[in-house]
C-alpha positions, 0 to 999 in steps of 0.5 A, spaced: 500 500 500 503 506 498 505 510 504 509 517 504 517 516 503 518 518 511 513 512 513 517 507 508 523 510 510 522 509 518 519 502 516 526 500 513 526 492 512 521 491 518 515 487 517 509 491 520 505 489 526 499 485 523 495 485 529 494 493 528 495 493 520 491 487 517 484 489 519 485 496 515 489 494 510 484 488 508 478 493 508 482 498 504 483 492 499 476 490 499 474 497 497 479 498 492 477 492 489 470 493 489 471 500 486 475 498 480 470 492 479 464 497 479 467 502 475 469 496 470 476 498 470 480 493 467 486 493 470 491 488 470 491 488 478 484 486 478 487 479 475 492 479 480 486 479 485 483 473 481 490 469 482 491 471 489 484 468 491 483 463 485 476 466 483 473 469 477 472 477 478 465 475 478 466 471 484 470 475 488 466 481 487 460 477 490 464 475 496 462 479 503 467 484 505 468 479 511 470 473 507 474 478 502 478 480 508 479 473 511 482 471 505 487 476 504 489 475 511 490 467 510 495 469 504 499 475 508 500 471 515 504 465 512 508 470 507 509 474 514 512 468 517 516 466 511 519 473 511 520 472 519 524 466 518 528 469 513 530 474 518 526 480 517 524 483 524 516 483 526 512 488 529 514 495 526 509 500 528 509 507 525 511 512 530 509 519 529 515 522 532 520 518 527 
């Protein structure tokens, strides 16, 4: 998700605290997907959602928000664990004083 240069620099190569950020992140992803789908925007990114979820565009668009968010979480949690196993530090949080 795009963030300011300052936030990205403060994060470095640390993994965000998923307990804090996964809920808003998955909600933003749901809203983005629904907006693009409803406006019939044909972006390659929508195909990426299909690959991620292994569903068609129409199937994805019909998912309730809680199911969409659950599916994103089910993909991200194992990816975070893999990155952690590779040595990336978990638990980064943005600090306004940084």
